[in-house]
MARKOLZA-239388 format. One line per 10 residues: their letters; for each residue x, y, z of C-alpha. Coordinates in nm, 2 decimals, always signed. Layout:
% residues N
a> X,Y,Z; ...
This chain:
% residues 218
mprflkrigl> +6.68,+1.54,-6.45; +6.97,+1.83,-6.62; +6.70,+1.97,-6.75; +6.55,+2.02,-6.40; +6.90,+2.11,-6.27; +6.96,+2.39,-6.54; +6.60,+2.55,-6.48; +6.62,+2.57,-6.07; +7.00,+2.80,-6.18; +7.24,+2.50,-6.15
ylkkperral> +7.52,+2.42,-6.34; +7.75,+2.14,-6.41; +8.07,+2.22,-6.26; +8.42,+1.99,-6.24; +8.53,+1.97,-5.88; +8.85,+2.12,-5.67; +9.04,+1.88,-5.58; +9.11,+1.88,-5.16; +9.35,+1.65,-5.02; +9.21,+1.39,-4.76
eqdpievrew> +9.53,+1.41,-4.60; +9.44,+1.86,-4.52; +9.35,+1.94,-4.19; +9.06,+2.15,-4.08; +9.12,+2.31,-3.77; +9.49,+2.41,-3.93; +9.32,+2.52,-4.20; +9.09,+2.71,-3.98; +9.33,+2.88,-3.79; +9.51,+2.99,-4.08
kkrrlpkile> +9.24,+3.21,-4.21; +9.15,+3.34,-3.90; +9.47,+3.34,-3.70; +9.77,+3.31,-3.87; +9.70,+3.53,-4.21; +9.53,+3.81,-4.02; +9.84,+3.88,-3.83; +10.09,+3.81,-4.15; +9.85,+4.10,-4.31; +9.89,+4.30,-3.98
hvkkhnallf> +10.29,+4.25,-4.00; +10.36,+4.34,-4.34; +10.09,+4.64,-4.26; +10.32,+4.75,-4.03; +10.61,+4.73,-4.18; +10.51,+4.84,-4.55; +10.64,+4.55,-4.65; +10.57,+4.33,-5.01; +10.35,+4.01,-4.93; +10.45,+3.74,-5.18
yadesiisli> +10.35,+3.40,-5.25; +10.60,+3.12,-5.41; +10.62,+2.82,-5.57; +10.78,+2.56,-5.77; +10.69,+2.37,-6.06; +10.84,+2.12,-6.35; +10.78,+2.22,-6.70; +10.80,+1.93,-6.93; +10.88,+1.87,-7.24; +10.60,+1.68,-7.32
pyvgktwafp> +10.35,+1.97,-7.37; +9.96,+2.00,-7.22; +9.74,+1.97,-7.46; +9.43,+2.14,-7.46; +9.06,+2.09,-7.67; +9.02,+2.23,-8.03; +8.75,+2.31,-8.25; +8.70,+2.04,-8.57; +8.43,+1.85,-8.75; +8.18,+1.56,-8.58
rakpivrvsg> +8.41,+1.30,-8.73; +8.78,+1.46,-8.78; +9.02,+1.36,-8.52; +9.26,+1.63,-8.43; +9.59,+1.60,-8.38; +9.91,+1.79,-8.28; +10.25,+1.69,-8.30; +10.48,+1.75,-8.04; +10.75,+1.59,-7.86; +10.76,+1.26,-7.74
krgqnigita> +11.03,+1.23,-7.48; +11.02,+1.14,-7.14; +11.21,+1.27,-6.84; +11.33,+1.62,-7.00; +11.18,+1.90,-6.86; +11.27,+2.24,-6.61; +11.25,+2.35,-6.30; +11.10,+2.70,-6.18; +11.04,+2.93,-5.88; +10.81,+3.19,-5.91
aineqgrmcf> +10.68,+3.45,-5.70; +10.35,+3.68,-5.74; +10.19,+3.89,-5.53; +9.84,+4.13,-5.55; +9.98,+4.40,-5.67; +10.08,+4.23,-5.98; +10.44,+4.17,-5.91; +10.66,+3.89,-6.02; +10.99,+3.73,-5.97; +11.06,+3.44,-6.09
emtlederft> +11.37,+3.17,-6.16; +11.44,+2.86,-6.34; +11.72,+2.59,-6.27; +12.04,+2.52,-6.43; +12.10,+2.25,-6.66; +12.04,+1.93,-6.46; +11.98,+2.13,-6.12; +11.75,+2.00,-5.87; +11.52,+2.21,-5.66; +11.72,+2.20,-5.36
akvflrfirk> +11.75,+2.46,-5.00; +12.00,+2.62,-5.18; +11.82,+2.69,-5.51; +11.57,+2.81,-5.29; +11.81,+3.03,-5.12; +11.94,+3.17,-5.45; +11.59,+3.26,-5.52; +11.53,+3.47,-5.21; +11.85,+3.70,-5.30; +11.72,+3.76,-5.63
lrkgfpsrki> +11.36,+3.82,-5.47; +11.50,+4.04,-5.24; +11.74,+4.19,-5.48; +11.48,+4.34,-5.68; +11.34,+4.54,-5.47; +11.60,+4.60,-5.16; +11.38,+4.89,-5.02; +11.17,+4.72,-4.89; +11.07,+4.45,-4.61; +10.99,+4.12,-4.84
vlivdgapvh> +10.69,+3.86,-4.67; +10.70,+3.48,-4.84; +10.43,+3.26,-4.82; +10.49,+2.93,-4.98; +10.45,+2.59,-4.84; +10.56,+2.32,-4.67; +10.81,+2.13,-4.91; +11.14,+2.03,-4.68; +11.38,+2.27,-4.91; +11.13,+2.53,-4.73
kakvvkkyqe> +11.17,+2.44,-4.38; +11.58,+2.31,-4.40; +11.83,+2.48,-4.14; +12.01,+2.68,-4.36; +11.64,+2.85,-4.52; +11.59,+2.89,-4.12; +11.93,+3.01,-4.08; +11.92,+3.29,-4.33; +11.59,+3.43,-4.19; +11.74,+3.43,-3.89
dhqsrfrlei> +12.03,+3.68,-3.99; +11.75,+3.88,-4.26; +11.47,+3.93,-4.00; +11.46,+4.28,-4.02; +11.39,+4.23,-4.43; +11.31,+3.95,-4.47; +10.97,+3.68,-4.35; +10.89,+3.32,-4.42; +10.55,+3.18,-4.31; +10.47,+2.83,-4.43
lpayspefnp> +10.11,+2.77,-4.59; +9.89,+2.44,-4.43; +9.99,+2.07,-4.52; +9.81,+1.95,-4.81; +9.67,+2.33,-4.90; +9.81,+2.41,-5.26; +9.46,+2.62,-5.31; +9.58,+2.89,-5.05; +9.90,+2.94,-5.27; +9.79,+3.18,-5.57
tektwgfvkt> +10.09,+3.13,-5.78; +9.98,+2.79,-5.84; +9.71,+2.92,-6.10; +10.04,+3.07,-6.25; +10.10,+2.74,-6.40; +9.82,+2.63,-6.44; +9.78,+2.95,-6.68; +10.17,+2.96,-6.81; +10.09,+2.53,-6.89; +9.75,+2.53,-7.06
kklngskain> +9.77,+2.83,-7.19; +10.07,+2.99,-7.35; +10.30,+2.61,-7.34; +9.97,+2.45,-7.49; +10.06,+2.21,-7.77; +10.45,+2.33,-7.74; +10.63,+2.25,-8.09; +10.95,+2.18,-7.81; +11.21,+1.96,-7.90; +11.47,+1.96,-7.65
kqelrqetqt> +11.53,+2.14,-7.33; +11.74,+2.43,-7.51; +11.44,+2.54,-7.73; +11.13,+2.45,-7.38; +11.42,+2.67,-7.19; +11.35,+2.93,-7.47; +10.98,+2.96,-7.50; +10.88,+2.90,-7.10; +11.14,+3.22,-7.05; +10.96,+3.40,-7.33
vmqelkknks> +10.64,+3.33,-7.14; +10.75,+3.43,-6.81; +10.87,+3.73,-6.91; +10.53,+3.81,-7.12; +10.38,+3.75,-6.80; +10.60,+3.97,-6.55; +10.48,+4.27,-6.79; +10.07,+4.16,-6.72; +10.02,+4.29,-6.38; +9.62,+4.24,-6.47
rissffde> +9.68,+3.87,-6.55; +9.90,+3.82,-6.22; +9.66,+4.00,-6.02; +9.38,+3.82,-6.12; +9.54,+3.49,-5.98; +9.44,+3.64,-5.65; +9.05,+3.68,-5.73; +8.92,+3.39,-5.52
């Protein structure tokens, strides 16, 4: 059967996960109505459109595959300390621009942290209006965030993605690239080393506009 399927042009692929809780009506509304209106607003105001997301970088790294002889068992030594991680927020756009910020020591993702990131993003592009698309995490919809948007609506606009729809946020691919390609098998032994290594990786990625733009290919 596999040989027959290959002959008719099929390939064995790993399905991409979609949440059962995702509302198809909301998704359809986003694709056909909301997103086109956002893009129209961006064009009208000569704004910059960014997608943002938060992620956790763990001291226990992702370990991918490697080449080895059939009977050989590849081993890579990495940290086994659980619960040691750092938080990071990043925003990217289709033109290859990126802004990122790591949380402070023992700091959690809060509305205050998110607002600090928004201010940093706006400071990086002071002459342009920013339109920022994020998921529906509680910190993104907090009262202080809504108040900030109301006070700065001429220069800043926040849009919320449909629930359970990470596939519409290209920033998700940033985390996949960083964790599985750059921090794969990391030798960091503590949070300080992990922070330094992550900082270096993100700075390198920030300079690679073509790579960032590639996250929007789909």
